[in-house]
C-alpha positions as CSV (number, residue, x, y, z in Angstrom):
1,X,19.0,21.8,-46.6
2,X,16.9,22.2,-43.3
3,X,16.8,22.6,-39.9
4,X,15.2,24.2,-37.0
5,X,16.2,26.3,-34.1
6,X,16.2,26.2,-30.0
7,X,18.4,29.2,-29.0
8,X,18.9,32.4,-29.9
9,X,22.3,33.4,-31.6
10,X,25.3,35.1,-30.9
11,X,26.7,36.7,-33.5
12,X,28.0,39.7,-33.4
13,X,31.5,42.0,-35.0
14,X,34.4,40.1,-33.8
15,X,36.0,43.3,-35.6
16,X,36.2,46.8,-37.1
17,X,34.1,46.9,-40.6
18,X,35.4,46.5,-43.6
19,X,34.5,45.9,-47.4
20,X,35.7,45.6,-51.1
21,X,34.2,47.3,-53.7
22,X,33.0,45.4,-56.6
23,X,34.7,45.0,-59.9
24,X,33.5,48.1,-61.7
25,X,33.1,50.0,-58.5
26,X,36.1,50.8,-57.3
27,X,36.4,54.7,-58.5
28,X,32.7,55.0,-59.5
29,X,29.2,55.4,-58.0
30,X,27.0,53.2,-59.3
31,X,23.4,54.3,-60.1
32,X,20.0,53.2,-58.7
33,X,17.6,51.6,-60.9
34,X,13.5,50.9,-59.6
35,X,13.8,47.7,-61.6
36,X,15.3,44.0,-60.2
37,X,17.9,43.1,-62.9
38,X,19.4,40.0,-62.1
39,X,23.3,39.8,-61.2
40,X,25.1,37.8,-64.7
41,X,27.8,37.1,-61.3
42,X,25.1,34.2,-60.3
43,X,25.0,31.1,-61.8
44,X,24.7,27.2,-61.1
45,X,27.6,24.8,-59.6
46,X,27.6,21.4,-60.7
47,X,30.1,18.5,-59.5
48,X,30.2,14.9,-58.6
49,X,31.3,13.2,-55.7
50,X,34.9,12.4,-55.0
51,X,35.9,9.6,-57.0
52,X,33.2,8.8,-58.8
53,X,32.2,7.9,-62.7
54,X,31.3,11.1,-63.9
55,X,29.7,9.9,-67.3
56,X,27.0,9.0,-64.8
57,X,24.3,11.2,-64.7
58,X,23.2,10.2,-61.4
59,X,26.9,11.0,-60.1
60,X,26.2,14.7,-60.5
61,X,25.0,17.7,-58.0
62,X,24.5,21.2,-57.9
63,X,24.6,24.1,-56.4
64,X,24.6,28.0,-56.7
65,X,27.4,30.8,-56.4
66,X,28.7,34.1,-57.7
67,X,31.8,35.7,-59.0
68,X,33.3,37.8,-56.6
69,X,35.5,40.8,-56.8
70,X,39.8,39.6,-56.7
71,X,43.3,40.0,-58.0
72,X,43.3,38.0,-60.8
73,X,39.6,38.3,-61.4
74,X,39.2,34.2,-61.0
75,X,37.7,34.4,-57.4
76,X,33.7,32.6,-57.3
77,X,32.2,32.5,-53.4
78,X,29.8,29.5,-52.6
79,X,28.9,27.5,-50.2
80,X,31.7,25.2,-47.9
81,X,28.9,22.3,-48.1
82,X,28.9,23.0,-52.2
83,X,32.8,22.0,-52.3
84,X,33.4,19.5,-49.5
85,X,32.0,16.2,-48.7
86,X,32.0,15.9,-45.1
87,X,30.7,11.8,-45.3
88,X,34.1,11.3,-47.4
89,X,36.2,14.1,-45.7
90,X,37.1,14.7,-49.3
91,X,36.7,17.7,-52.0
92,X,34.4,17.4,-54.9
93,X,35.4,16.3,-58.3
94,X,34.7,18.2,-61.7
95,X,33.4,21.4,-60.0
96,X,32.2,23.9,-62.9
97,X,30.5,27.1,-62.1
98,X,28.7,28.3,-65.1
99,X,27.2,31.9,-64.6
100,X,24.1,33.4,-66.2
101,X,23.0,29.7,-66.6
102,X,19.9,29.5,-67.9
103,X,17.1,26.8,-69.6
104,X,18.1,23.7,-68.6
105,X,18.4,21.1,-65.6
106,X,21.1,19.2,-65.7
107,X,25.1,20.0,-66.4
108,X,24.7,18.1,-69.8
109,X,22.1,20.9,-71.0
110,X,21.1,24.6,-70.4
111,X,22.7,28.0,-72.2
112,X,26.1,29.0,-71.0
113,X,26.3,32.7,-72.2
114,X,29.4,33.4,-70.6
115,X,31.3,30.1,-70.8
116,X,32.2,27.4,-68.5
117,X,34.9,27.8,-65.1
118,X,36.3,25.1,-63.6
119,X,37.5,24.8,-60.3
120,X,41.9,25.2,-59.6
121,X,41.5,26.1,-55.7
122,X,39.2,25.6,-53.1
123,X,39.7,27.9,-50.0
124,X,37.2,27.0,-47.2
125,X,37.8,27.3,-43.0
126,X,39.3,24.7,-41.1
127,X,36.7,24.6,-38.9
128,X,34.0,23.0,-41.3
129,X,36.0,20.6,-43.1
130,X,37.2,19.1,-39.8
131,X,34.4,19.7,-37.7
132,X,31.6,20.4,-39.8
133,X,30.6,23.4,-38.0
134,X,28.1,25.5,-40.6
135,X,29.1,28.5,-38.9
136,X,32.0,28.9,-41.3
137,X,29.7,27.0,-44.5
138,X,31.5,29.4,-47.2
139,X,34.3,28.9,-49.6
140,X,35.8,30.8,-52.1
141,X,36.9,28.8,-55.5
142,X,39.6,30.1,-57.4
143,X,38.8,29.1,-61.3
144,X,40.6,29.0,-64.5
145,X,40.0,31.1,-67.3
146,X,36.6,30.3,-68.8
147,X,35.4,28.2,-72.3
148,X,33.3,27.2,-74.4
149,X,32.8,24.5,-76.3
150,X,30.9,24.6,-79.6
151,X,29.6,21.3,-81.6
152,X,29.4,21.0,-85.7
153,X,28.4,18.6,-88.1
154,X,31.0,17.0,-90.2
155,X,29.9,15.3,-92.9
156,X,28.0,11.7,-90.6
157,X,29.5,12.8,-87.2
158,X,30.0,15.7,-85.0
159,X,32.5,17.2,-83.8
160,X,33.1,19.5,-80.6
161,X,35.8,23.3,-80.5
162,X,36.6,24.7,-77.5
163,X,37.5,28.3,-77.0
164,X,39.2,30.3,-74.4
165,X,36.8,32.9,-73.3
166,X,39.4,34.6,-70.6
167,X,38.8,35.6,-67.1
168,X,35.9,35.3,-65.1
169,X,35.8,38.9,-63.7
170,X,36.3,40.5,-67.2
171,X,33.6,38.6,-68.7
172,X,30.8,39.2,-66.4
173,X,32.3,41.2,-63.1
174,X,32.5,40.2,-59.7
175,X,30.5,41.2,-56.3
176,X,32.1,43.5,-53.6
177,X,32.8,41.7,-50.6
178,X,32.2,43.3,-46.7
179,X,32.4,41.9,-43.5
180,X,31.7,42.6,-39.4
181,X,28.1,44.5,-40.8
182,X,25.4,44.6,-38.5
183,X,23.3,41.5,-38.5
184,X,19.6,43.5,-39.8
185,X,20.8,44.5,-43.3
186,X,18.4,44.8,-46.2
187,X,19.8,41.8,-48.6
188,X,19.1,40.4,-51.9
189,X,19.6,36.6,-52.2
190,X,19.6,35.1,-55.6
191,X,20.4,31.5,-56.5
192,X,19.0,28.1,-58.3
193,X,17.1,26.2,-56.0
194,X,15.2,23.1,-57.5
195,X,14.6,20.7,-54.6
196,X,11.3,19.9,-53.1
197,X,10.0,21.3,-49.5
198,X,9.5,18.8,-47.0
199,X,6.2,18.7,-47.8
200,X,6.9,16.9,-51.0
201,X,6.1,20.0,-52.8
202,X,9.0,21.5,-55.9
203,X,7.8,24.7,-57.1
204,X,11.1,25.7,-58.6
205,X,12.9,23.8,-61.1
206,X,16.6,25.0,-60.9
207,X,16.2,25.9,-65.1
208,X,16.5,29.8,-63.8
209,X,18.3,32.2,-61.1
210,X,15.8,33.3,-58.4
211,X,15.6,36.0,-56.2
212,X,14.6,36.6,-52.2
213,X,14.3,40.2,-50.7
214,X,14.5,41.4,-47.4
215,X,16.3,42.3,-44.2
216,X,18.3,40.0,-42.1
217,X,17.9,38.8,-38.8
218,X,20.0,36.8,-36.1
219,X,18.8,33.0,-36.0
220,X,18.3,30.5,-33.3
221,X,21.6,28.5,-32.2
222,X,20.9,24.8,-34.5
223,X,22.6,22.0,-33.1
224,X,22.5,20.0,-36.0
225,X,24.7,21.5,-37.9
226,X,26.4,23.1,-34.8
227,X,25.4,26.7,-35.6
228,X,25.6,29.2,-33.7
229,X,25.7,32.6,-35.5
230,X,23.2,32.4,-38.8
231,X,21.5,35.3,-39.9
232,X,18.7,34.5,-42.0
233,X,16.1,36.2,-44.4
234,X,12.3,35.4,-44.8
235,X,12.9,33.4,-48.3
236,X,11.3,30.1,-49.7
237,X,14.5,28.6,-51.5
238,X,14.5,24.9,-51.5
239,X,17.9,22.4,-52.2
240,X,19.9,24.0,-55.1
241,X,20.1,27.9,-54.2
242,X,23.3,26.9,-51.4
243,X,26.3,29.0,-51.9
244,X,23.9,31.8,-54.1
245,X,25.0,35.5,-52.5
246,X,23.6,37.2,-49.8
247,X,23.7,40.9,-51.5
248,X,23.5,44.3,-49.8
249,X,23.4,47.7,-51.4
250,X,22.7,45.6,-54.3
251,X,22.2,48.9,-57.3
252,X,20.1,46.7,-60.5
253,X,21.8,49.6,-62.8
254,X,24.8,47.9,-62.1
255,X,23.7,44.5,-61.1
256,X,26.2,44.6,-57.9
257,X,26.2,44.5,-53.9
258,X,28.7,43.9,-51.1
259,X,28.6,39.9,-50.4
260,X,27.5,39.2,-47.0
261,X,26.9,35.7,-46.8
262,X,26.2,33.1,-48.8
263,X,23.0,30.9,-48.6
264,X,23.4,27.9,-46.1
265,X,20.5,26.5,-44.5
266,X,17.2,26.3,-45.6
267,X,14.7,26.7,-42.5
268,X,10.8,26.3,-41.6
269,X,10.5,28.2,-38.7
270,X,6.8,27.9,-38.0
271,X,6.9,23.7,-38.2
272,X,4.4,22.8,-41.4
273,X,6.8,21.3,-43.5
274,X,7.8,24.6,-46.5
275,X,10.8,26.5,-46.1
276,X,10.0,30.1,-45.0
277,X,14.0,31.4,-44.2
278,X,17.2,30.7,-45.8
279,X,20.2,31.5,-43.4
280,X,23.8,32.3,-44.1
281,X,27.0,32.3,-41.6
282,X,28.0,35.5,-40.4
283,X,30.7,37.3,-42.1
284,X,33.2,37.9,-40.2
285,X,37.5,38.7,-39.2
286,X,37.7,34.7,-40.5
287,X,35.1,35.2,-43.3
288,X,37.1,38.1,-44.6
289,X,40.7,35.8,-44.2
290,X,39.9,33.0,-46.0
291,X,39.2,35.8,-49.0
292,X,41.7,37.6,-48.6
293,X,44.0,34.2,-49.6
294,X,42.0,32.9,-52.2
295,X,41.8,36.8,-53.5
296,X,45.1,36.2,-54.3
297,X,45.9,33.3,-56.1
298,X,46.4,33.2,-59.9
299,X,45.2,30.6,-61.9
300,X,45.4,31.2,-65.8
301,X,44.0,29.4,-68.6
302,X,42.8,25.1,-68.0
303,X,44.7,22.6,-68.8
């Protein structure tokens, strides 16, 4: 997704700052590490357009996402446009999250070391669903317990078995959550970019996780997306990275930090047909309220 801004942003805290620690960080202090270890919590999302045949590969789409702290350790953070189709006014179908996905380019292949997690409940802000307002382009998804699928040969046929692997947060952890923070933070942005730049160059494949690092800043208004309150970081991510996390105070030793945004809109700020920034809605009290409701929903095993 791309935009070129025309005005200054008005994003600012609408209440006191708050934070919830990552899974495992409730009572401990994370050690620092000079090496950038990729977070196990981040993965690739696959879904189909509403009411289409999932057997047709052309009907599948993809995004990025991250496991985040929640009461039942079943919560995934992503962008609202990765769960809701504004053209058909419907949530997507067959939505699955694969943390630490690698070595694949579609839902049909690639490694799923920690299992596959299917969506049960989507939690998004009404202003995105009703108004298509990208200042609210975030969503929190409650997923069922994960499964692993294995294939084995039985005579002249192949058979598959499904194993329950338990809760997402128990397997990969979950990032902390923070809101009403400064618009100028040092963050890592993680995701699985796979699309082209406007000039047609395609530097990413989506087969592996990528990251950007930098200091966020308020982004200009973008009327195309009804957008006034985004913060962005210098980054060349393309389509596919949407929904990946902005992580503040990220510690490589624990692979955890605090979610302060999600990849939402890619920007070409200098007009050279190359994306150079990625932006997120500013996480404020509204964001916290959506998160809080989602963080207390139970799911259990997939039917």
